N, C-alpha and C positions, 0 to 999 in steps of 0.2 A: 258536509259541504268540506272540500279541499281552502287551505289560505290564500286569498288567491295574491297578499302578496308575499309571501314565499313561493309562488308560481312567478312572479314577475318579476323577485330576482334571481329564481333560476334563468326565465327567457333571459335578464339581463348578462348574466357571468356564460350562456351561450354566443348571443350578438359577438360580446367581445371577445369570446376563444376562438369563434371567426374567422374574424378581420386580424387571425395574430397570424403568423406563420408552423407554430407548433400543435399539437392536439395534446395543451399540456394547461391544465385548468392554472387561473389565476391567482384563484387564491383557497386555500387550506381552509378547517373548520375544524374544532377541538375533538370532532369523532372521530375524521379524517387520521387528525393525528395518534388518536387514542387507539383505532382500528392495526392501523401501518403497526405501530409499537409490540401491538399482541402479535399480531402477523409473525412479527420479527421473534417472539419472544422474548423477551428483553427487556429489563428491568428499566422505569424512566434513568438513572444512576446510567445502566449501559445505551440507552438507545442515547443520553446528551451526550458522553462523550464520544460512541458512532458517528453521532452528526455534528459535533464539535458545538456543541451550544453549552449553557449552563443547567446544570439540573431544575433552575428556581424557572428557565425558559418552558424548560417542556411545561412543571407541571404548570406554568401560566401560559402558554397555549391549549393542553388539555383542558383546562378549567372555564379557559375562554370565553366569548362570547366573541370576539374579535376575531374580524378575517387574519389570516397567516399566511403574506405574501413574502417574495422572493426566493431565495436559491432553494430554499425546502421545498418547496413545490415540486422542481425538476428529480431533487434527491427523490421524493414521495412519489411520484411515476416510475421512477427505475425500481425504486426496492421491492413496489408492491408488482412490475415484470419481474425484477430476476432476486427475491427474497432471500436465497441463501450465500448471494452480495457481501454479506459480513465477515458471512465465517469464512470464505474465500481469502477474506482480509487481513480476517485474525493470524496475527501473528504466535506463534506457534509454540510450548513450555521448550524450552531448552533441552536436550538431547545428548549434548557433549559436553567438554570445558572448553572449546572453544567454537565459537557464532561470528560469519561473516555475513556484512548485509554489503550484496553486492547492490551497487547503487547506482542510477542514470540522472546526473545530476542531485533531485532532492525527492528521486523516486523510490524506491524500494522496489526493487528487481528481480529478486532471490533472496533465499537466506539460506545459510551453508552454517548445519551443526556438522562439526570433524573432532573426531577424535583418535585425536595422535596415536599414540599407543598402540589402540584396537586396529589402525586402522582405515576406520570405519568415516565415513560422508553421508549427512540423509541432509534432503535441500527442499525447499517449497517456492515455488513460481508465484511470483504475483501479478504476472502476466500472459498476454497470451501471445506475446510478441516475442519468437524463438531467436532476433538478434539481439532484442535487449536481457535474456537470458543469462546464466551466466553457464550453462552448459549447452547455449541452444533447445535443441531438440531430443537430449537424453535427459530425461526425467532419472534417471538411476545410475549418476555417476560411481563409478569406484575409486581407490584411495590414489590410484595413476592419475586419474581423468583428473580427479581434483590436485593435484601435484604440476601435472601439463597446465590447468589453467591458475595454477598460482606463478609460476613460471613466465603465462604471456603476461602477464603482465607487471611484470620485468624488463629492468633492462635484461639483455641476455649472455650467458654466461660465460659465451668470446667474445664475448665487447672486447673494445682496446683500451686499455688502461684501465682496466675494469677495477686493479688493487687501488686505484684513486678516488674512484666513484665510491667505491667500498668505506677506504677511509672517509671520504668528505661527509659520511653518512656515519659515522662511529662505529663500526663496522668488525668482527675481524677474519667474517667468512662471507663464502654467499651463501645467502637464505634466505628464499623468496620471503615467508612471512617477515620476517626480521625486515627485512629490505619495503615491505608492504606496510607495516608497520609505521615504516619512517615515511613512508614518500604518497601512501595511500592506495599504491597503485594506480595511479596517474597518469595518463601516459597522455599526451601534445596532441597527438592524434582524434580526443575522442573526449565526451566528460563523464565516462562511468567513476567512478570510482571504489573503493573496500572499505566499509571499518569494520574491524576488530572492537573482538569483548568476548576476556577470559573470566572464566569461572572464580 
């Protein structure tokens, strides 16, 4: 015989869901969190890192009897629909001595790994919006494309009083990488910038 209390509980949750504007359940149970984490093939630690909570929180969620609410309910729905999302957002291991993070405000848009000696470039985009990517629709830029991109984030070589600008930056000559290290490639007309890491 079905448990009347459980049926009433589910009916109450359905009524609550119907009154909302989105088809997202209000709360999750321990089994929901366990199922999601296993679908993503993550350890509790990896899942905690991904969702931005402590490992103890994940342990509590997975073992507890309490209902779990808040933003995790939306993330649960997104990840059940797109289980490849964590892999798409994973930062790859460095493949070259130089790594550039092309940023929009605080969002990583593109990672660029550069080997200047071998003149090679490898990228990973973290957005589908071409206008937010370092190389737009180009997913396999050449070293020449990289050089052109770097110059586009600096003042032009032909700028008036360029020597004075270089002197202000403490640079002996025009080099886009050195200029970007000093200015983060920031331009007045946009909110994009570049963070540089060297091995």
